[in-house]
Biopython code that builds the backbone (N, CA, C, O; Angstrom):
import numpy as np
from Bio.PDB.StructureBuilder import StructureBuilder

atoms = [
    (1, "MET", "N", (29.794, -9.337, -9.020)),
    (1, "MET", "CA", (28.608, -9.914, -8.446)),
    (1, "MET", "C", (28.272, -11.194, -9.162)),
    (1, "MET", "O", (28.570, -11.284, -10.353)),
    (2, "THR", "N", (27.695, -12.165, -8.562)),
    (2, "THR", "CA", (27.264, -13.383, -9.317)),
    (2, "THR", "C", (25.830, -13.623, -8.910)),
    (2, "THR", "O", (25.410, -13.266, -7.810)),
    (3, "THR", "N", (25.060, -14.251, -9.837)),
    (3, "THR", "CA", (23.725, -14.480, -9.553)),
    (3, "THR", "C", (23.421, -16.040, -9.651)),
    (3, "THR", "O", (24.009, -16.820, -10.400)),
    (4, "THR", "N", (22.410, -16.352, -8.773)),
    (4, "THR", "CA", (21.987, -17.693, -8.902)),
    (4, "THR", "C", (20.530, -17.808, -8.918)),
    (4, "THR", "O", (19.878, -16.848, -8.507)),
    (5, "GLY", "N", (19.904, -18.912, -9.362)),
    (5, "GLY", "CA", (18.449, -18.882, -9.514)),
    (5, "GLY", "C", (18.211, -18.404, -10.734)),
    (5, "GLY", "O", (19.123, -18.304, -11.554)),
    (6, "GLY", "N", (16.989, -18.059, -10.997)),
    (6, "GLY", "CA", (16.714, -17.562, -12.332)),
    (6, "GLY", "C", (15.238, -17.573, -12.612)),
    (6, "GLY", "O", (14.387, -17.460, -11.730)),
    (7, "ASP", "N", (14.976, -17.719, -13.938)),
    (7, "ASP", "CA", (13.620, -17.858, -14.379)),
    (7, "ASP", "C", (12.831, -16.558, -13.921)),
    (7, "ASP", "O", (11.614, -16.618, -13.741)),
    (8, "VAL", "N", (13.526, -15.409, -13.741)),
    (8, "VAL", "CA", (12.894, -14.171, -13.399)),
    (8, "VAL", "C", (12.077, -13.700, -14.548)),
    (8, "VAL", "O", (12.581, -13.371, -15.622)),
    (9, "GLN", "N", (10.788, -13.675, -14.293)),
    (9, "GLN", "CA", (9.908, -13.272, -15.419)),
    (9, "GLN", "C", (10.166, -11.829, -15.835)),
    (9, "GLN", "O", (11.017, -11.139, -15.274)),
    (10, "ALA", "N", (9.404, -11.398, -16.835)),
    (10, "ALA", "CA", (9.460, -10.105, -17.305)),
    (10, "ALA", "C", (9.487, -9.072, -16.155)),
    (10, "ALA", "O", (8.775, -9.178, -15.157)),
    (11, "GLY", "N", (10.367, -8.059, -16.372)),
    (11, "GLY", "CA", (10.457, -7.024, -15.297)),
    (11, "GLY", "C", (11.838, -7.111, -14.838)),
    (11, "GLY", "O", (12.402, -8.198, -14.713)),
    (12, "ARG", "N", (12.419, -5.950, -14.573)),
    (12, "ARG", "CA", (13.758, -5.843, -13.984)),
    (12, "ARG", "C", (13.749, -6.365, -12.606)),
    (12, "ARG", "O", (12.845, -6.087, -11.818)),
    (13, "PRO", "N", (14.822, -7.174, -12.293)),
    (13, "PRO", "CA", (14.897, -7.686, -10.938)),
    (13, "PRO", "C", (15.265, -6.472, -9.938)),
    (13, "PRO", "O", (16.106, -5.612, -10.201)),
    (14, "VAL", "N", (14.552, -6.532, -8.823)),
    (14, "VAL", "CA", (14.736, -5.515, -7.887)),
    (14, "VAL", "C", (15.017, -6.156, -6.482)),
    (14, "VAL", "O", (14.452, -7.227, -6.259)),
    (15, "GLU", "N", (15.809, -5.633, -5.529)),
    (15, "GLU", "CA", (16.063, -6.214, -4.321)),
    (15, "GLU", "C", (14.872, -6.058, -3.391)),
    (15, "GLU", "O", (14.308, -4.973, -3.247)),
    (16, "VAL", "N", (14.513, -7.141, -2.777)),
    (16, "VAL", "CA", (13.303, -7.138, -1.739)),
    (16, "VAL", "C", (13.730, -7.467, -0.361)),
    (16, "VAL", "O", (12.980, -7.315, 0.602)),
    (17, "TYR", "N", (15.079, -7.972, -0.260)),
    (17, "TYR", "CA", (15.591, -8.486, 1.117)),
    (17, "TYR", "C", (17.093, -8.643, 0.918)),
    (17, "TYR", "O", (17.553, -9.141, -0.110)),
    (18, "ARG", "N", (17.833, -8.213, 1.911)),
    (18, "ARG", "CA", (19.264, -8.520, 2.076)),
    (18, "ARG", "C", (19.611, -9.465, 3.140)),
    (18, "ARG", "O", (19.620, -9.114, 4.320)),
    (19, "ALA", "N", (19.911, -10.710, 2.739)),
    (19, "ALA", "CA", (20.190, -11.700, 3.670)),
    (19, "ALA", "C", (21.634, -11.589, 4.234)),
    (19, "ALA", "O", (22.553, -11.148, 3.544)),
    (20, "VAL", "N", (21.796, -12.003, 5.505)),
    (20, "VAL", "CA", (23.122, -11.882, 6.105)),
    (20, "VAL", "C", (24.059, -13.038, 5.539)),
    (20, "VAL", "O", (25.274, -12.967, 5.722)),
    (21, "ASN", "N", (23.566, -13.957, 4.946)),
    (21, "ASN", "CA", (24.392, -15.013, 4.371)),
    (21, "ASN", "C", (23.585, -15.966, 3.432)),
    (21, "ASN", "O", (22.358, -15.890, 3.367)),
    (22, "GLU", "N", (24.276, -16.818, 2.745)),
    (22, "GLU", "CA", (23.749, -17.733, 1.795)),
    (22, "GLU", "C", (22.558, -18.609, 2.376)),
    (22, "GLU", "O", (21.533, -18.849, 1.738)),
    (23, "MET", "N", (22.795, -19.016, 3.548)),
    (23, "MET", "CA", (21.735, -19.883, 4.128)),
    (23, "MET", "C", (20.478, -19.137, 4.306)),
    (23, "MET", "O", (19.415, -19.613, 3.905)),
    (24, "GLU", "N", (20.546, -18.022, 4.871)),
    (24, "GLU", "CA", (19.279, -17.189, 5.149)),
    (24, "GLU", "C", (18.739, -16.931, 3.741)),
    (24, "GLU", "O", (17.526, -17.077, 3.587)),
    (25, "ALA", "N", (19.440, -16.588, 2.758)),
    (25, "ALA", "CA", (18.973, -16.196, 1.335)),
    (25, "ALA", "C", (18.234, -17.443, 0.840)),
    (25, "ALA", "O", (17.169, -17.272, 0.246)),
    (26, "GLN", "N", (18.663, -18.571, 1.014)),
    (26, "GLN", "CA", (17.982, -19.750, 0.479)),
    (26, "GLN", "C", (16.731, -20.069, 1.167)),
    (26, "GLN", "O", (15.807, -20.592, 0.543)),
    (27, "VAL", "N", (16.640, -19.790, 2.409)),
    (27, "VAL", "CA", (15.406, -19.843, 3.140)),
    (27, "VAL", "C", (14.378, -18.991, 2.559)),
    (27, "VAL", "O", (13.301, -19.471, 2.207)),
    (28, "ILE", "N", (14.670, -17.665, 2.431)),
    (28, "ILE", "CA", (13.817, -16.716, 1.857)),
    (28, "ILE", "C", (13.479, -17.032, 0.415)),
    (28, "ILE", "O", (12.334, -16.871, -0.007)),
    (29, "LYS", "N", (14.449, -17.471, -0.329)),
    (29, "LYS", "CA", (14.032, -17.901, -1.632)),
    (29, "LYS", "C", (13.061, -18.956, -1.734)),
    (29, "LYS", "O", (12.105, -18.805, -2.496)),
    (30, "GLY", "N", (13.199, -20.059, -1.022)),
    (30, "GLY", "CA", (12.321, -21.077, -0.908)),
    (30, "GLY", "C", (10.819, -20.586, -0.523)),
    (30, "GLY", "O", (9.810, -20.939, -1.134)),
    (31, "PHE", "N", (10.844, -19.780, 0.509)),
    (31, "PHE", "CA", (9.584, -19.214, 1.010)),
    (31, "PHE", "C", (8.925, -18.385, -0.107)),
    (31, "PHE", "O", (7.727, -18.585, -0.309)),
    (32, "LEU", "N", (9.549, -17.513, -0.825)),
    (32, "LEU", "CA", (8.935, -16.788, -1.809)),
    (32, "LEU", "C", (8.556, -17.598, -3.055)),
    (32, "LEU", "O", (7.518, -17.356, -3.670)),
    (33, "GLU", "N", (9.402, -18.554, -3.414)),
    (33, "GLU", "CA", (9.109, -19.396, -4.554)),
    (33, "GLU", "C", (7.905, -20.411, -4.276)),
    (33, "GLU", "O", (7.188, -20.826, -5.185)),
    (34, "SER", "N", (7.752, -20.767, -2.954)),
    (34, "SER", "CA", (6.632, -21.500, -2.606)),
    (34, "SER", "C", (5.166, -20.728, -2.608)),
    (34, "SER", "O", (4.062, -21.255, -2.476)),
    (35, "ASN", "N", (5.458, -19.413, -2.784)),
    (35, "ASN", "CA", (4.323, -18.486, -2.852)),
    (35, "ASN", "C", (4.162, -18.114, -4.390)),
    (35, "ASN", "O", (3.369, -17.220, -4.683)),
    (36, "GLY", "N", (4.860, -18.744, -5.350)),
    (36, "GLY", "CA", (4.700, -18.381, -6.680)),
    (36, "GLY", "C", (5.489, -17.294, -7.124)),
    (36, "GLY", "O", (5.151, -16.763, -8.182)),
    (37, "ILE", "N", (6.573, -16.820, -6.456)),
    (37, "ILE", "CA", (7.299, -15.614, -6.893)),
    (37, "ILE", "C", (8.696, -16.110, -7.283)),
    (37, "ILE", "O", (9.392, -16.694, -6.452)),
    (38, "PRO", "N", (9.116, -15.886, -8.539)),
    (38, "PRO", "CA", (10.505, -16.340, -8.945)),
    (38, "PRO", "C", (11.439, -15.489, -8.292)),
    (38, "PRO", "O", (11.172, -14.315, -8.038)),
    (39, "VAL", "N", (12.593, -16.063, -7.990)),
    (39, "VAL", "CA", (13.586, -15.447, -7.148)),
    (39, "VAL", "C", (14.936, -15.557, -7.779)),
    (39, "VAL", "O", (15.158, -16.594, -8.404)),
    (40, "MET", "N", (15.880, -14.641, -7.713)),
    (40, "MET", "CA", (17.245, -14.614, -8.139)),
    (40, "MET", "C", (18.052, -14.103, -7.042)),
    (40, "MET", "O", (17.717, -13.060, -6.480)),
    (41, "LEU", "N", (19.189, -14.816, -6.657)),
    (41, "LEU", "CA", (20.022, -14.474, -5.548)),
    (41, "LEU", "C", (21.184, -13.743, -6.119)),
    (41, "LEU", "O", (21.619, -14.137, -7.201)),
    (42, "GLN", "N", (21.741, -12.726, -5.528)),
    (42, "GLN", "CA", (22.873, -11.977, -6.072)),
    (42, "GLN", "C", (23.912, -11.792, -4.882)),
    (42, "GLN", "O", (23.576, -11.290, -3.809)),
    (43, "HIS", "N", (25.159, -12.221, -5.147)),
    (43, "HIS", "CA", (26.110, -12.126, -4.057)),
    (43, "HIS", "C", (27.473, -11.556, -4.673)),
    (43, "HIS", "O", (27.759, -11.618, -5.869)),
    (44, "GLU", "N", (28.225, -11.024, -3.726)),
    (44, "GLU", "CA", (29.591, -10.485, -4.058)),
    (44, "GLU", "C", (30.347, -11.798, -4.571)),
    (44, "GLU", "O", (30.263, -12.834, -3.912)),
    (45, "SER", "N", (31.067, -11.742, -5.722)),
    (45, "SER", "CA", (31.881, -12.807, -6.322)),
    (45, "SER", "C", (32.920, -13.279, -5.371)),
    (45, "SER", "O", (33.163, -14.483, -5.285)),
    (46, "ILE", "N", (33.569, -12.364, -4.625)),
    (46, "ILE", "CA", (34.516, -12.733, -3.677)),
    (46, "ILE", "C", (34.070, -13.677, -2.483)),
    (46, "ILE", "O", (34.812, -14.471, -1.904)),
    (47, "SER", "N", (32.852, -13.475, -2.241)),
    (47, "SER", "CA", (32.348, -14.389, -1.085)),
    (47, "SER", "C", (32.295, -15.873, -1.456)),
    (47, "SER", "O", (32.454, -16.730, -0.587)),
    (48, "SER", "N", (32.082, -16.173, -2.693)),
    (48, "SER", "CA", (31.936, -17.582, -3.048)),
    (48, "SER", "C", (33.327, -18.070, -3.198)),
    (48, "SER", "O", (33.574, -19.261, -3.012)),
    (49, "VAL", "N", (34.263, -17.209, -3.527)),
    (49, "VAL", "CA", (35.684, -17.830, -3.704)),
    (49, "VAL", "C", (36.335, -17.973, -2.380)),
    (49, "VAL", "O", (37.002, -18.982, -2.151)),
    (50, "ILE", "N", (36.201, -17.100, -1.548)),
    (50, "ILE", "CA", (36.841, -17.223, -0.200)),
    (50, "ILE", "C", (35.939, -17.923, 0.837)),
    (50, "ILE", "O", (36.446, -18.474, 1.814)),
    (51, "GLY", "N", (34.695, -17.909, 0.648)),
    (51, "GLY", "CA", (33.803, -18.502, 1.527)),
    (51, "GLY", "C", (33.471, -17.839, 2.829)),
    (51, "GLY", "O", (33.407, -18.443, 3.899)),
    (52, "PHE", "N", (33.257, -16.498, 2.660)),
    (52, "PHE", "CA", (32.806, -15.731, 3.800)),
    (52, "PHE", "C", (31.511, -16.205, 4.270)),
    (52, "PHE", "O", (30.628, -16.398, 3.434)),
    (53, "SER", "N", (31.279, -16.427, 5.563)),
    (53, "SER", "CA", (29.891, -16.775, 6.119)),
    (53, "SER", "C", (29.303, -15.763, 6.988)),
    (53, "SER", "O", (28.143, -15.855, 7.389)),
    (54, "THR", "N", (30.165, -14.697, 7.319)),
    (54, "THR", "CA", (29.627, -13.590, 8.033)),
    (54, "THR", "C", (30.214, -12.280, 7.511)),
    (54, "THR", "O", (31.226, -12.275, 6.809)),
    (55, "GLY", "N", (29.579, -11.197, 7.855)),
    (55, "GLY", "CA", (30.161, -9.808, 7.414)),
    (55, "GLY", "C", (29.490, -9.359, 6.125)),
    (55, "GLY", "O", (28.701, -10.072, 5.504)),
    (56, "PRO", "N", (29.847, -8.147, 5.765)),
    (56, "PRO", "CA", (29.284, -7.578, 4.556)),
    (56, "PRO", "C", (29.530, -8.299, 3.314)),
    (56, "PRO", "O", (28.692, -8.212, 2.416)),
    (57, "LEU", "N", (30.588, -9.006, 3.157)),
    (57, "LEU", "CA", (30.917, -9.668, 1.920)),
    (57, "LEU", "C", (30.044, -11.020, 1.861)),
    (57, "LEU", "O", (30.013, -11.641, 0.799)),
    (58, "ALA", "N", (29.378, -11.457, 2.914)),
    (58, "ALA", "CA", (28.606, -12.663, 2.931)),
    (58, "ALA", "C", (27.173, -12.375, 2.554)),
    (58, "ALA", "O", (26.449, -13.320, 2.241)),
    (59, "GLN", "N", (26.706, -11.123, 2.561)),
    (59, "GLN", "CA", (25.415, -10.653, 2.347)),
    (59, "GLN", "C", (24.959, -11.165, 0.968)),
    (59, "GLN", "O", (25.769, -11.278, 0.048)),
    (60, "VAL", "N", (23.743, -11.454, 0.838)),
    (60, "VAL", "CA", (23.088, -11.895, -0.539)),
    (60, "VAL", "C", (21.908, -11.094, -0.645)),
    (60, "VAL", "O", (21.149, -10.935, 0.311)),
    (61, "SER", "N", (21.707, -10.530, -1.890)),
    (61, "SER", "CA", (20.555, -9.798, -2.220)),
    (61, "SER", "C", (19.568, -10.767, -2.907)),
    (61, "SER", "O", (19.879, -11.498, -3.848)),
    (62, "VAL", "N", (18.319, -10.695, -2.326)),
    (62, "VAL", "CA", (17.117, -11.562, -2.857)),
    (62, "VAL", "C", (16.350, -10.561, -3.774)),
    (62, "VAL", "O", (15.773, -9.552, -3.369)),
    (63, "MET", "N", (16.424, -10.973, -5.033)),
    (63, "MET", "CA", (15.892, -10.204, -5.960)),
    (63, "MET", "C", (14.578, -10.925, -6.723)),
    (63, "MET", "O", (14.527, -12.132, -6.958)),
    (64, "VAL", "N", (13.629, -10.054, -7.032)),
    (64, "VAL", "CA", (12.359, -10.545, -7.697)),
    (64, "VAL", "C", (11.986, -9.643, -8.738)),
    (64, "VAL", "O", (12.316, -8.458, -8.681)),
    (65, "PRO", "N", (11.279, -10.144, -9.747)),
    (65, "PRO", "CA", (10.828, -9.269, -10.868)),
    (65, "PRO", "C", (10.045, -8.039, -10.279)),
    (65, "PRO", "O", (9.258, -8.168, -9.341)),
    (66, "GLU", "N", (10.298, -6.905, -10.857)),
    (66, "GLU", "CA", (9.786, -5.552, -10.251)),
    (66, "GLU", "C", (8.297, -5.625, -10.108)),
    (66, "GLU", "O", (7.773, -5.157, -9.097)),
    (67, "PRO", "N", (7.606, -6.162, -11.020)),
    (67, "PRO", "CA", (6.015, -6.283, -10.836)),
    (67, "PRO", "C", (5.633, -7.040, -9.627)),
    (67, "PRO", "O", (4.537, -6.796, -9.123)),
    (68, "LEU", "N", (6.413, -7.939, -9.098)),
    (68, "LEU", "CA", (6.096, -8.790, -8.077)),
    (68, "LEU", "C", (6.721, -8.337, -6.742)),
    (68, "LEU", "O", (6.460, -8.963, -5.715)),
    (69, "ALA", "N", (7.523, -7.288, -6.731)),
    (69, "ALA", "CA", (8.229, -6.716, -5.609)),
    (69, "ALA", "C", (7.243, -6.469, -4.471)),
    (69, "ALA", "O", (7.516, -6.893, -3.348)),
    (70, "GLY", "N", (6.055, -5.772, -4.716)),
    (70, "GLY", "CA", (5.154, -5.472, -3.754)),
    (70, "GLY", "C", (4.707, -6.602, -3.011)),
    (70, "GLY", "O", (4.752, -6.612, -1.781)),
    (71, "LYS", "N", (4.196, -7.735, -3.816)),
    (71, "LYS", "CA", (3.699, -8.996, -3.250)),
    (71, "LYS", "C", (4.805, -9.591, -2.367)),
    (71, "LYS", "O", (4.574, -9.987, -1.224)),
    (72, "ALA", "N", (5.998, -9.637, -2.936)),
    (72, "ALA", "CA", (7.061, -10.240, -2.122)),
    (72, "ALA", "C", (7.275, -9.593, -0.795)),
    (72, "ALA", "O", (7.350, -10.257, 0.239)),
    (73, "THR", "N", (7.370, -8.326, -0.830)),
    (73, "THR", "CA", (7.602, -7.587, 0.404)),
    (73, "THR", "C", (6.590, -7.796, 1.371)),
    (73, "THR", "O", (6.923, -7.987, 2.540)),
    (74, "GLU", "N", (5.095, -7.781, 0.955)),
    (74, "GLU", "CA", (4.104, -8.124, 1.799)),
    (74, "GLU", "C", (4.275, -9.383, 2.515)),
    (74, "GLU", "O", (4.193, -9.457, 3.741)),
    (75, "LEU", "N", (4.535, -10.466, 1.672)),
    (75, "LEU", "CA", (4.810, -11.857, 2.147)),
    (75, "LEU", "C", (5.815, -11.845, 3.308)),
    (75, "LEU", "O", (5.580, -12.378, 4.393)),
    (76, "LEU", "N", (7.001, -11.172, 2.990)),
    (76, "LEU", "CA", (8.101, -11.165, 4.023)),
    (76, "LEU", "C", (7.682, -10.554, 5.300)),
    (76, "LEU", "O", (7.952, -11.038, 6.399)),
    (77, "GLU", "N", (6.902, -9.294, 5.077)),
    (77, "GLU", "CA", (6.447, -8.561, 6.301)),
    (77, "GLU", "C", (5.439, -9.411, 7.107)),
    (77, "GLU", "O", (5.466, -9.436, 8.337)),
    (78, "SER", "N", (4.611, -10.055, 6.420)),
    (78, "SER", "CA", (3.590, -10.892, 7.073)),
    (78, "SER", "C", (4.259, -12.046, 7.808)),
    (78, "SER", "O", (3.873, -12.370, 8.932)),
    (79, "ALA", "N", (5.220, -12.647, 7.209)),
    (79, "ALA", "CA", (5.999, -13.781, 7.865)),
    (79, "ALA", "C", (6.730, -13.331, 9.077)),
    (79, "ALA", "O", (6.754, -14.018, 10.097)),
    (80, "GLU", "N", (7.392, -12.053, 8.962)),
    (80, "GLU", "CA", (8.081, -11.491, 10.038)),
    (80, "GLU", "C", (7.176, -11.212, 11.266)),
    (80, "GLU", "O", (7.559, -11.489, 12.403)),
    (81, "GLU", "N", (5.976, -10.661, 11.013)),
    (81, "GLU", "CA", (5.045, -10.376, 12.036)),
    (81, "GLU", "C", (4.616, -11.685, 12.762)),
    (81, "GLU", "O", (4.596, -11.798, 13.987)),
    (82, "GLU", "N", (4.291, -12.620, 11.916)),
    (82, "GLU", "CA", (3.905, -13.966, 12.506)),
    (82, "GLU", "C", (4.953, -14.491, 13.400)),
    (82, "GLU", "O", (4.669, -15.038, 14.466)),
    (83, "GLY", "N", (6.194, -14.328, 12.970)),
    (83, "GLY", "CA", (7.305, -14.835, 13.828)),
    (83, "GLY", "C", (7.479, -14.131, 15.065)),
    (83, "GLY", "O", (7.875, -14.722, 16.070)),
    (84, "GLU", "N", (7.167, -12.712, 15.059)),
    (84, "GLU", "CA", (7.255, -11.988, 16.280)),
    (84, "GLU", "C", (6.089, -12.424, 17.150)),
    (84, "GLU", "O", (6.313, -12.515, 18.358)),
    (85, "GLU", "N", (4.931, -12.692, 16.719)),
    (85, "GLU", "CA", (3.877, -13.115, 17.557)),
    (85, "GLU", "C", (4.207, -14.413, 18.243)),
    (85, "GLU", "O", (3.979, -14.568, 19.443)),
    (86, "GLU", "N", (4.750, -15.357, 17.479)),
    (86, "GLU", "CA", (5.042, -16.680, 18.044)),
    (86, "GLU", "C", (6.161, -16.508, 19.115)),
    (86, "GLU", "O", (6.156, -17.215, 20.122)),
    (87, "ASP", "N", (7.079, -15.606, 18.903)),
    (87, "ASP", "CA", (8.175, -15.359, 19.941)),
    (87, "ASP", "C", (7.560, -14.798, 21.112)),
    (87, "ASP", "O", (8.015, -15.115, 22.211)),
    (88, "GLY", "N", (6.543, -13.972, 21.023)),
    (88, "GLY", "CA", (5.899, -13.371, 22.150)),
    (88, "GLY", "C", (5.141, -14.459, 22.889)),
    (88, "GLY", "O", (5.172, -14.468, 24.119)),
    (89, "ASP", "N", (4.459, -15.384, 22.208)),
    (89, "ASP", "CA", (3.710, -16.448, 22.786)),
    (89, "ASP", "C", (4.648, -17.346, 23.621)),
    (89, "ASP", "O", (4.260, -17.813, 24.691)),
    (90, "THR", "N", (5.856, -17.581, 23.144)),
    (90, "THR", "CA", (6.841, -18.424, 23.807)),
    (90, "THR", "C", (7.293, -17.788, 25.105)),
    (90, "THR", "O", (7.336, -18.420, 26.161)),
    (91, "GLU", "N", (7.651, -16.427, 24.978)),
    (91, "GLU", "CA", (8.080, -15.716, 26.170)),
    (91, "GLU", "C", (7.045, -15.687, 27.191)),
    (91, "GLU", "O", (7.394, -15.762, 28.369)),
    (92, "ALA", "N", (5.649, -15.576, 26.844)),
    (92, "ALA", "CA", (4.674, -15.465, 27.789)),
    (92, "ALA", "C", (4.477, -16.880, 28.465)),
    (92, "ALA", "O", (4.021, -16.940, 29.606)),
    (93, "ALA", "N", (4.792, -17.926, 27.818)),
    (93, "ALA", "CA", (4.718, -19.352, 28.440)),
    (93, "ALA", "C", (5.816, -19.581, 29.439)),
    (93, "ALA", "O", (5.722, -20.466, 30.289)),
    (94, "ASP", "N", (6.856, -18.787, 29.340)),
    (94, "ASP", "CA", (7.971, -19.175, 30.159)),
    (94, "ASP", "C", (7.773, -18.788, 31.601)),
    (94, "ASP", "O", (8.640, -19.050, 32.435)),
]
sb = StructureBuilder()
sb.init_structure("model")
sb.init_model(0)
sb.init_chain("A")
sb.init_seg("    ")
for serial, (resi, resn, name, xyz) in enumerate(atoms, 1):
    if name == "N":
        sb.init_residue(resn, " ", resi, " ")
    sb.init_atom(name, np.array(xyz, "f"), 0.0, 1.0, " ", f" {name:<3s}", serial, name[0])
structure = sb.get_structure()
């Protein structure tokens, strides 16, 4: 496995999200970092060599310091709920 990002503060890194690919992982990373949470991405080494963009080998673990895992999870759940509400508004307008 390889890791990118860094500056993970004191505390063992724990996974708070498993992205389907690098692009999704970068979006999640940017969102969490914009909320003050340092992020490290961890992926299977083979995916960067072969360039998988889908499937299990393309998945990326989004890791944060253990003391901030609860806050990160809350932010991600809140963002998901807001996205679902917006999707519902769009469907109602159709």
